[in-house]
C-alpha positions in Angstrom: -1.0 -0.4 7.3 1.0 0.6 4.3 0.2 3.9 2.6 1.7 4.4 -0.9 1.2 7.3 -3.3 1.1 5.1 -6.4 0.5 1.5 -7.4 3.9 -0.3 -6.8 5.3 2.2 -4.3 4.3 -0.1 -1.4 6.0 -3.1 -3.0 9.2 -1.3 -3.9 9.7 0.1 -0.4 8.0 -2.4 2.0 6.9 -5.4 -0.1 9.1 -7.8 1.8 8.0 -6.5 5.2 4.3 -6.9 4.3 4.9 -10.4 3.1 6.8 -11.3 6.3 4.1 -10.0 8.6 1.2 -11.3 6.5 2.8 -14.8 6.8 3.1 -14.2 10.6 -0.6 -13.7 10.8 -0.9 -9.9 10.6 -3.9 -8.4 8.7 -2.5 -6.0 6.1 -4.1 -2.7 5.2 -3.1 -1.6 1.7 -3.8 2.1 1.1 -3.4 4.1 -2.1 -3.3 7.9 -1.5 -3.7 9.0 -5.2 -6.1 7.9 -7.8 -3.3 6.6 -10.1 -4.5 8.6 -13.1 -1.1 9.5 -14.4 1.9 7.6 -15.8 3.3 5.8 -18.8 2.6 2.2 -19.9 5.6 0.0 -20.5 5.7 -3.3 -22.4 8.1 -5.6 -24.2 8.0 -5.9 -28.0 8.6 -9.1 -30.0 12.3 -8.6 -29.8 12.3 -8.1 -26.0 12.9 -4.3 -26.2 11.1 -2.1 -23.7 8.4 0.1 -25.3 6.7 3.0 -23.6 3.5 4.7 -24.5 1.6 7.6 -22.8 -2.1 6.7 -22.4 -4.9 9.0 -21.3 -6.0 9.0 -17.6 -9.1 7.0 -18.6 -6.9 4.1 -19.7 -4.0 4.2 -17.2 -6.1 4.7 -14.0 -8.2 1.5 -14.2 -5.1 -0.5 -15.2 -3.1 0.7 -12.3 -6.0 0.2 -9.9 -6.4 -3.3 -11.3 -2.7 -4.0 -10.6 -3.0 -2.5 -7.1 -6.0 -4.8 -6.5 -3.8 -7.8 -7.5 -1.0 -6.7 -5.3 -3.3 -6.2 -2.3 -4.7 -9.7 -2.9 -1.1 -11.0 -2.8 -1.1 -9.8 0.9 -4.6 -11.2 1.5 -6.5 -7.9 1.5 -8.2 -5.4 -0.8 -6.8 -2.1 -1.9 -8.2 1.0 -0.2 -8.2 4.1 -2.5 -8.3 7.6 -1.1 -8.5 8.8 -4.7 -6.7 12.1 -4.4 -6.0 13.3 -7.9 -2.4 13.3 -9.0 -0.7 16.6 -9.9 -1.2 16.0 -13.7 -3.0 13.8 -16.1 -3.2 13.2 -19.8 -6.4 14.3 -21.5 -8.1 12.6 -24.5 -6.4 14.8 -26.9 -3.0 13.8 -25.6 -2.2 17.0 -23.8 -1.1 17.0 -20.2 -3.3 18.9 -17.7 -1.5 20.1 -14.6 -3.5 20.5 -11.4 -3.1 23.1 -8.7 -5.2 25.1 -6.4 -8.7 25.4 -7.9 -7.9 23.3 -10.9 -10.6 21.2 -12.6 -10.2 17.5 -12.1 -11.1 14.9 -14.7 -14.7 13.8 -15.0 -15.9 11.0 -12.7 -14.0 12.0 -9.6 -15.8 12.9 -6.4 -16.3 16.7 -6.5 -14.3 18.7 -4.0 -11.6 16.0 -3.6 -8.3 17.9 -3.1 -5.3 16.8 -5.1 -2.7 14.8 -3.3 -0.5 18.0 -3.1 -3.0 19.7 -0.8 -4.8 16.8 0.9 -2.7 17.2 4.0 -4.1 20.6 4.7 -7.7 19.6 4.0 -9.3 18.7 7.4 -11.8 16.3 5.8 -9.1 14.3 4.0 -7.0 14.1 7.2 -10.0 13.0 9.2 -10.9 10.4 6.7 -7.5 8.7 7.0 -7.4 9.2 10.7 -10.8 7.4 10.9 -9.4 4.6 8.9 -6.5 4.3 11.3 -8.8 4.4 14.4 -11.2 1.8 12.9 -8.4 -0.8 12.2 -5.9 0.2 15.0 -2.8 -1.0 13.0 0.2 -1.9 15.1 2.4 -0.1 12.6 1.9 2.4 9.8 4.4 2.4 7.0 4.6 5.2 4.4 6.8 7.6 2.4 9.3 9.9 4.0 9.8 13.6 3.3 13.1 12.8 1.6 12.0 11.9 -1.9 12.4 13.1 -5.4 8.7 12.8 -6.1 6.5 15.5 -4.7 3.5 13.2 -4.5 5.5 10.9 -2.2 6.3 13.9 0.0 2.6 15.0 0.0 1.5 11.5 0.9 3.9 11.6 3.8 2.4 14.9 5.0 -1.1 13.5 4.8 -0.1 10.3 6.7 1.7 12.3 9.4 -1.3 14.7 9.9 -3.7 11.8 10.1 -1.5 9.9 12.5 -1.4 12.9 14.8 -5.2 13.3 14.6 -5.6 9.6 15.4 -3.2 9.9 18.4 -5.5 12.6 19.8 -8.3 10.1 19.8 -6.2 7.4 21.6 -4.3 5.6 18.8 -1.0 4.2 20.0 0.5 2.4 17.0 3.9 3.0 15.5 4.7 5.3 12.5 7.6 4.4 10.2 8.8 6.2 7.1 10.5 4.0 4.6 13.7 5.0 2.8 12.2 6.1 -0.5 13.7 4.4 -3.6 13.0 7.7 -5.5 16.1 9.8 -4.4 15.9 13.5 -3.9 17.2 15.7 -6.7 20.1 16.9 -4.5 22.5 14.1 -3.8 23.8 15.7 -0.7 20.4 15.7 1.1 20.8 13.8 4.3 18.7 10.7 4.0 18.0 8.9 7.3 17.1 5.5 8.5 17.5 3.9 11.9 15.6 0.7 11.7 15.3 -2.3 9.4 13.3 -5.4 8.8 15.2 -8.6 7.8 13.3 -9.7 4.7 15.8 -12.3 3.4 13.3 -15.1 3.4 10.7 -12.8 1.7 12.7 -11.2 -1.1 11.3 -13.4 -3.8 7.8 -12.6 -2.6 8.6 -8.9 -2.8 9.7 -9.5 -6.5 6.6 -11.5 -7.2 4.4 -8.7 -5.9 6.3 -6.1 -7.9 5.7 -8.2 -11.0 2.0 -7.7 -10.6 2.5 -4.1 -11.6 3.0 -5.1 -15.2 2.3 -1.8 -16.9 5.2 -0.2 -15.0 7.6 -3.2 -14.5 8.2 -5.4 -17.5 11.0 -7.5 -16.0 11.6 -7.5 -12.2 15.0 -9.1 -12.8 16.3 -5.8 -14.3 15.4 -3.8 -11.2 18.3 -2.1 -9.4 17.0 -2.2 -5.8 19.0 -0.8 -2.9 21.2 -3.4 -1.3 20.6 -2.7 2.4 21.0 -6.3 3.5 24.8 -6.4 3.9 24.8 -3.2 5.9 22.2 -4.7 8.2 24.0 -8.1 8.6 21.6 -10.1 6.5 21.0 -11.0 2.8 18.1 -8.6 2.2 16.5 -5.8 4.3 14.0 -3.0 4.1 14.9 0.1 6.1 12.8 2.7 7.9 13.0 5.9 10.0 11.2 5.3 13.2 9.1 8.5 13.5 6.9 7.4 16.4 7.5 4.4 18.6 3.9 4.1 19.7 2.5 2.1 22.6 0.0 -0.7 23.1 -3.0 -0.1 25.4 -0.8 -1.3 28.3 1.7 1.5 27.4 4.4 -0.9 26.4 6.5 -0.8 23.2 4.7 -2.4 20.3 5.9 -5.9 19.6 6.2 -5.2 15.9 9.7 -6.6 15.4 12.3 -4.0 14.3 16.0 -3.9 14.4 16.9 -0.5 15.7 20.6 0.3 15.6 21.3 -3.4 15.7 19.1 -4.2 18.7 15.8 -5.8 18.4 12.8 -3.8 19.6 
């Protein structure tokens, strides 16, 4: 199970890992925590220059969900949308509406759905994700870490962590890993941690192909400046994680999900 805040977050941070394990026969659960109602729309003009426009939520949300559906299909699955509103959206008049406690969400959303910023402290939202975990029993859950420059990534991490603990109380024994978020924190000196990695050398092109499906955000995957973890990990390409919870199988053994932890396979 991979839980990303926004369409393309999963591919940026764990796209190679999902491709590797999908090819190995794993079922992939592709979960979006927000409703993807905010964001710019990029494209290339006739001269090849990047152009950016700022659409309303009514235009950007279905497009980003369409792209998430295509990306999920790349991994042989369907996107699951928790649909927590983002912290802001662009109205029909072009003005940006910011959401907080008690704010009015756009029309068409389920009433009472908390924004992603507060979902982790809403018992119903936590239980909903915990029930999804319990229903599918994923061997590993991958999601954002707390060390990110995007507050919606941090809030998604809190929601996943809360749901994970709730699921554990009902017998779930899978692993929990936080990926090294490509969105850096605003303070460069913040200690960013990772202790595990997945060798995705043979799946790097698949990662790029999946990223390319998010066309309204990524106009040319060849221009992306992705972190080069591979050489540090002794391979061409790697995705790195912080092992938050090792987890156990029903036999109380370490999960066979293949990680390199401090250089030793677990």
